[in-house]
C-alpha positions in Angstrom: 86.5 -140.8 122.7 87.0 -141.8 119.5 83.5 -141.3 117.3 82.7 -144.3 115.3 84.6 -142.9 112.5 87.5 -142.8 113.9 87.5 -146.4 115.4 86.6 -147.9 112.2 89.1 -145.1 109.7 92.4 -145.7 108.8 95.0 -144.7 111.0 96.8 -142.0 110.4 100.6 -141.8 109.2 101.3 -138.8 111.8 99.0 -139.8 115.3 101.0 -142.7 114.7 104.2 -142.0 114.1 103.7 -139.6 117.8 102.6 -142.2 119.3 104.8 -144.6 118.9 108.3 -142.3 119.0 110.2 -142.2 116.2 114.0 -143.8 117.1 115.4 -143.8 114.2 115.5 -145.2 110.3 116.4 -148.8 109.5 116.7 -148.8 105.6 114.4 -149.0 102.5 113.7 -152.2 100.9 111.7 -153.8 98.0 109.6 -156.4 99.9 105.9 -158.4 99.2 104.4 -157.2 101.9 100.9 -158.7 103.6 97.9 -156.5 102.7 96.3 -157.7 106.6 99.5 -155.1 107.8 99.0 -152.2 105.2 96.4 -150.3 107.9 97.0 -146.4 107.4 97.9 -143.6 105.3 100.0 -140.5 105.0 96.9 -138.6 103.7 94.2 -140.2 102.6 91.7 -140.8 105.8 88.2 -139.1 103.4 89.0 -142.0 101.0 88.7 -145.5 102.4 87.5 -146.8 105.5 90.0 -148.8 107.9 89.7 -152.3 105.1 90.5 -150.1 102.6 87.1 -149.7 100.5 86.1 -147.1 99.0 84.7 -144.5 101.3 84.6 -141.6 98.6 82.5 -142.6 95.6 84.4 -139.3 93.5 86.9 -142.2 93.6 84.5 -144.8 91.7 86.1 -144.2 88.4 89.1 -144.0 88.9 88.9 -147.5 91.4 87.7 -149.4 88.4 90.8 -148.5 86.1 92.9 -149.2 88.2 91.3 -153.0 88.6 91.0 -152.9 84.7 94.8 -152.4 85.2 96.0 -154.6 87.7 93.6 -157.2 86.4 95.8 -157.4 83.1 99.2 -158.0 85.5 100.4 -154.4 85.4 101.2 -153.5 88.7 103.6 -151.1 89.4 104.9 -151.3 93.7 102.6 -149.3 96.6 105.0 -147.0 98.2 104.6 -147.4 102.2 106.4 -146.6 105.3 106.6 -149.1 107.7 106.1 -148.6 111.6 107.0 -152.1 113.3 105.1 -154.5 111.8 101.9 -152.1 110.3 102.2 -149.8 107.2 100.9 -146.7 105.4 100.2 -146.2 102.4 102.1 -143.8 101.2 101.0 -144.2 97.0 99.4 -146.8 95.6 95.9 -146.8 97.8 94.1 -147.6 95.2 95.9 -150.9 94.4 95.3 -151.6 97.9 92.5 -151.3 98.0 92.4 -154.0 94.3 94.0 -156.0 95.8 91.9 -156.1 98.8 89.2 -156.4 97.1 90.4 -159.2 95.0 91.9 -161.7 98.3 95.3 -160.4 97.7 97.5 -162.0 100.6 100.3 -159.3 99.7 101.7 -156.6 97.2 104.4 -155.7 95.7 105.9 -152.4 97.7 109.0 -150.3 98.5 109.8 -149.8 101.9 110.9 -147.0 104.6 111.5 -148.6 107.7 111.3 -146.4 110.7 112.2 -147.3 114.1 109.5 -146.7 116.8 110.2 -146.2 120.7 107.3 -148.5 120.9 106.9 -151.3 119.1 104.1 -151.6 116.6 102.3 -154.7 117.0 100.4 -156.4 113.0 97.3 -156.5 115.9 97.0 -152.8 116.6 94.0 -150.2 115.9 93.1 -146.2 116.2 91.9 -147.3 119.0 94.9 -148.4 120.4 97.0 -145.3 120.1 96.1 -143.9 123.5 98.1 -147.0 125.8 100.9 -146.7 122.9 101.3 -143.2 123.0 102.0 -144.2 126.9 103.9 -147.0 126.6 106.2 -144.1 124.6 106.4 -141.8 127.5 106.9 -144.8 129.7 109.9 -146.0 127.7 111.4 -142.4 127.1 112.0 -142.4 131.8 112.1 -146.6 131.4 114.0 -147.9 128.4 113.5 -151.1 128.4 115.9 -153.8 126.4 115.1 -154.1 122.5 114.7 -157.6 123.4 111.2 -157.0 126.0 109.7 -154.5 123.8 107.7 -156.4 121.0 105.4 -157.9 123.9 104.9 -154.8 125.8 101.1 -154.2 125.9 98.8 -152.3 129.2 94.9 -152.0 128.5 94.7 -148.8 130.3 97.2 -146.2 129.3 97.3 -144.7 133.0 99.4 -148.1 134.3 102.3 -147.3 132.1 102.9 -144.0 134.5 102.4 -146.2 137.6 104.7 -148.7 136.1 107.5 -146.3 135.7 107.1 -144.7 139.1 107.5 -148.3 140.5 110.7 -149.0 138.4 112.4 -145.5 139.1 111.3 -146.3 143.0 112.9 -149.0 143.1 115.9 -148.0 141.6 115.7 -145.5 144.8 115.8 -147.7 146.7 118.4 -150.0 145.3 120.5 -145.9 145.4 119.9 -146.3 149.2 121.4 -149.4 149.6 124.8 -147.7 147.8 124.3 -149.3 144.2 124.3 -146.8 141.1 122.3 -146.9 138.4 122.7 -143.6 136.9 121.8 -144.3 133.9 117.9 -144.5 132.8 119.0 -147.9 130.4 121.2 -149.8 133.4 118.3 -148.1 135.5 115.7 -150.4 133.5 117.2 -153.0 132.4 118.4 -154.2 136.3 115.1 -153.6 137.2 113.3 -155.7 134.2 116.1 -158.8 135.4 115.8 -158.8 139.2 112.9 -157.1 140.2 111.0 -157.9 137.2 111.4 -161.6 136.1 111.7 -163.1 139.9 108.2 -161.1 140.2 106.9 -163.2 137.1 109.0 -166.3 137.6 106.7 -166.4 141.1 103.2 -166.0 139.5 104.0 -168.1 136.4 104.9 -170.7 138.8 101.7 -170.1 140.5 99.1 -170.2 138.0 99.5 -166.7 136.2 96.8 -166.4 133.1 99.1 -167.7 130.3 96.9 -165.5 128.3 98.2 -162.7 130.1 101.2 -160.9 128.4 104.2 -160.9 130.9 104.2 -157.1 131.7 100.1 -157.4 132.3 101.0 -159.7 134.7 103.2 -158.0 136.8 100.9 -154.3 136.5 98.8 -156.7 138.2 100.7 -157.7 141.1 101.6 -154.2 141.0 97.8 -153.4 141.5 97.9 -155.5 144.3 100.7 -153.8 146.1 99.3 -150.6 146.3 95.4 -152.2 147.4 97.3 -153.9 150.7 100.4 -151.1 151.3 102.8 -154.3 150.9 106.6 -153.4 150.9 108.1 -156.7 150.1 106.4 -159.3 148.3 104.1 -161.8 150.0 105.0 -165.2 150.6 102.5 -166.3 148.7 102.4 -164.0 145.7 99.7 -166.0 143.4 97.5 -166.8 146.1 96.6 -162.8 147.1 97.1 -161.8 142.7 95.4 -164.7 141.1 92.1 -166.9 142.4 92.3 -170.4 141.5 90.1 -170.4 138.3 93.8 -168.0 137.4 91.9 -164.7 137.3 93.1 -161.8 138.5 91.5 -160.6 142.4 90.0 -157.2 142.4 93.2 -154.7 143.0 90.0 -151.5 143.6 
């Protein structure tokens, strides 16, 4: 379990990259970056908290001098690395801290944009990294199309392993019927289109809550299938998975 300091601190770039998985370089650019999406650092986790408030009081003088320079309109671009919708400071921690304290909505930055296996949503914080690491391992086994990945989210890391097992079991059953889903990309896209999407359509039409993401709805159905031992999805699937108020039924 993460300590309070770990959950309230800045996200370390190396930990985030390990969780999300590097998948190439998209490019570099100068841009106006939303301050609220700058959530981490390459190295300075001890100097600032998760809101970029100064934690190391020995740096107070430096912070004030940067604030005075910025008040005169002198603001060199900060240097950031982008993973998905999240940004990590390479250089310019004090400038980001001052900008946040002044209520600035954005800062000018030089950005190196890296692609990742698991998509980094803007809402993610330190406690979410274990689930994202499990998602990355899932995607390495079942490489879903890029268009699907930004909406993926499951609360429990173990759910990702169950989902990967379900996809590979589905592909095995298809092979027994004479279909050749030989490469992982074909397996993943075909499973999503022919298995997941039809199940989602039935569950959504039957009242699955709109607050749940597609993969959460499907994972809930998998839990019910495991509990009841279904070989095929039942005709009254939505009623079996969700109660009349749209809450997932207990799946044990």
